[in-house]
Every structure is written in C-alpha cells, then in structure tokens.
C-alpha positions as CSV (number, residue, x, y, z in Angstrom):
1,M,60.9,-78.7,41.6
2,P,57.2,-78.1,43.2
3,P,54.7,-76.4,41.3
4,S,54.3,-72.8,42.1
5,P,50.8,-71.5,42.6
6,T,50.8,-70.0,39.1
7,W,52.0,-73.1,37.5
8,R,50.0,-75.0,35.4
9,P,50.5,-78.2,33.3
10,G,52.0,-77.7,29.9
11,C,53.6,-74.2,31.1
12,D,57.6,-74.0,31.3
13,P,58.5,-72.4,34.5
14,Y,61.6,-71.0,33.2
15,A,59.6,-69.4,30.3
16,T,60.8,-65.8,29.1
17,I,58.5,-63.0,29.6
18,V,58.3,-60.8,26.5
19,L,57.4,-57.3,27.4
20,M,55.7,-55.5,24.6
21,T,56.3,-51.9,24.0
22,R,54.6,-49.3,21.9
23,T,55.2,-45.6,21.0
24,V,53.2,-43.1,21.5
25,S,53.0,-39.8,19.7
26,T,52.3,-36.8,21.5
27,I,52.6,-32.9,21.0
28,D,55.8,-31.3,22.5
29,L,56.2,-27.6,24.2
30,A,57.3,-26.1,20.9
31,Q,54.4,-27.6,19.0
32,A,52.1,-26.4,21.9
33,R,53.3,-23.0,22.4
34,R,52.6,-22.7,18.4
35,I,49.2,-23.6,19.0
36,V,48.5,-20.7,21.5
37,D,50.4,-18.3,19.7
38,R,48.1,-19.2,16.8
39,G,45.3,-18.9,19.1
40,L,46.0,-15.6,20.4
41,E,46.6,-14.2,17.0
42,L,43.3,-15.8,15.7
43,A,41.2,-14.5,18.7
44,G,42.8,-11.2,18.6
45,A,42.3,-10.5,15.0
46,D,38.6,-11.1,14.9
47,K,38.1,-8.6,17.9
48,G,35.8,-11.0,20.0
49,K,35.8,-11.2,23.5
50,P,39.2,-12.3,25.1
51,V,39.6,-16.0,25.7
52,V,41.6,-18.6,27.6
53,I,43.7,-21.2,25.5
54,A,44.7,-24.4,26.9
55,V,46.7,-27.1,25.2
56,S,47.0,-30.7,26.4
57,D,49.0,-33.7,25.5
58,H,47.6,-36.9,24.0
59,G,46.6,-37.9,27.7
60,G,44.9,-34.6,28.5
61,D,47.6,-33.1,30.8
62,L,48.1,-29.4,30.6
63,V,51.2,-28.4,28.3
64,A,50.7,-24.8,27.5
65,F,48.2,-22.0,28.5
66,A,47.2,-18.6,28.0
67,R,44.8,-16.3,29.3
68,M,44.2,-13.0,27.4
69,D,43.7,-9.6,29.4
70,G,40.2,-9.5,30.4
71,A,39.2,-13.3,29.9
72,P,37.2,-14.5,32.7
73,L,38.7,-16.1,35.7
74,R,36.2,-19.0,35.5
75,S,37.3,-19.7,32.0
76,V,40.7,-21.1,33.1
77,R,39.5,-24.2,34.6
78,I,36.8,-24.5,31.8
79,A,39.4,-24.2,28.9
80,I,41.8,-26.9,30.6
81,N,38.9,-29.5,31.1
82,K,37.7,-28.9,27.5
83,A,41.4,-29.7,26.3
84,Y,41.3,-32.8,28.9
85,T,38.1,-34.0,27.6
86,A,38.8,-33.7,23.8
87,A,42.3,-35.6,24.2
88,R,40.7,-38.4,26.4
89,A,37.6,-38.8,24.2
90,L,39.5,-38.4,20.8
91,A,36.8,-36.0,19.5
92,T,35.7,-32.4,19.8
93,T,33.7,-31.6,23.0
94,Q,30.7,-30.9,20.8
95,E,31.0,-34.1,19.2
96,L,30.9,-35.9,22.3
97,A,28.0,-34.1,23.8
98,A,26.1,-35.0,20.6
99,R,27.3,-38.7,20.9
100,L,26.0,-39.0,24.4
101,R,22.7,-37.0,23.8
102,E,21.9,-39.4,21.0
103,A,22.6,-42.7,23.3
104,G,20.6,-40.9,25.9
105,R,23.6,-40.9,28.6
106,D,25.1,-38.1,30.6
107,V,28.8,-37.2,31.0
108,Q,28.9,-38.8,34.4
109,V,29.1,-42.3,32.5
110,Y,32.9,-41.7,32.2
111,G,33.1,-41.2,36.0
112,D,35.7,-38.5,35.5
113,P,34.7,-35.2,37.1
114,A,37.2,-33.3,34.6
115,F,35.1,-34.2,31.7
116,T,32.8,-31.7,30.1
117,L,30.4,-31.3,27.4
118,F,30.9,-27.7,26.7
119,P,31.5,-26.9,23.3
120,G,35.1,-25.4,23.0
121,G,37.4,-28.8,23.0
122,A,39.2,-30.0,19.9
123,P,41.7,-32.7,19.4
124,V,45.2,-32.0,17.7
125,R,46.1,-34.6,15.2
126,S,49.3,-35.5,13.6
127,G,48.4,-37.0,10.3
128,A,44.7,-38.1,9.4
129,E,44.1,-40.4,12.6
130,T,46.6,-39.8,15.5
131,V,45.5,-37.7,18.1
132,I,48.8,-35.8,19.9
133,G,46.8,-33.3,21.9
134,A,43.8,-31.0,22.2
135,V,43.3,-27.7,22.6
136,G,40.4,-25.9,25.0
137,I,38.9,-22.4,24.4
138,S,36.6,-20.8,27.1
139,G,35.3,-17.1,27.3
140,R,33.1,-16.6,24.4
141,S,29.8,-18.3,23.7
142,A,29.7,-22.1,23.1
143,E,29.5,-21.5,19.4
144,D,32.5,-19.2,19.3
145,D,34.4,-21.1,21.6
146,Q,34.2,-24.5,19.3
147,S,34.6,-22.5,16.1
148,L,38.2,-21.0,17.4
149,A,39.1,-24.5,18.9
150,D,38.5,-26.1,15.4
151,R,40.2,-23.6,13.5
152,I,43.3,-23.6,15.9
153,A,43.5,-27.4,16.1
154,T,43.6,-27.5,12.2
155,A,46.0,-25.0,11.8
C-alpha cells in the first residue's frame, strides 16, 4: 500500500482514532428563571430605578431575560453584553475592567464587539469554581448595577 500524504514512518495507517469528550456544566432554563425572579425581587425591594436582567449560559448565550417597567430601552443590549462578558471572561465585568486597566490594555484586545467593561456583569458558579452562566444588570449607576449583579449571582 503506498503511503498517504499524512502517513509518517512508524505510524500505523490503520490505527484507531480516539475522540475525547468532556462534560460541560451549564445553567438551565429553570435556574435562569429563578435568577431573574430573584433579581426582580431584590431590585423591587430596594425601591431603586428599574433594571434589565439578563442571564446567560456558560458560553454567554442568553437563556432568560426581564425588563422592569420603566427600565431604559438602551439597557437591554447592555445587560445582555454584561452577562455575555462575565460568562466568557469567568469574572465580573468590574474585575475584567480592572485587570485590563492594570495591564494597560483595552477591551478591543479580545476582538469581540459584544465584550463590555461596564460594571454589572457577574458569573454564576456551581460550587466554588465552575462557571455555569452569568447575570447582567443595567439601568442604574455602574456601582449599583455591579452590586445587584453580585448579590443575584451568589443568591
């Protein structure tokens, strides 16, 4: 049998290829809805400005969403991007902004137009380390958005 273009000496042309699989934990719809409900409860209880709440899965894709009556329309995309960024960066958007500022870099280093450094995104963890999703809050001050996101993500 003539060697194929990918054949190398010492390689068995009939070797079995083994594919590795890995299990990824991610947030499900029921969990995401509970997070949104908790966020609405916390945001309503403190009598602050209305907010938009976005919950994403581990990859940053939207799973659940709510916009309180009176929340700014512009906050919709911002909340979704905050959740996306927190899930992809495995950190709060505030922590990511601080890391990039410390390194003298801009968010464009990621090459992803959906990444944002606005505070208000927080990863949701299963156990101590595994990020299963993220929450993004928008509609209030940067500090208030981040505080609310942190409380929701750890609830």
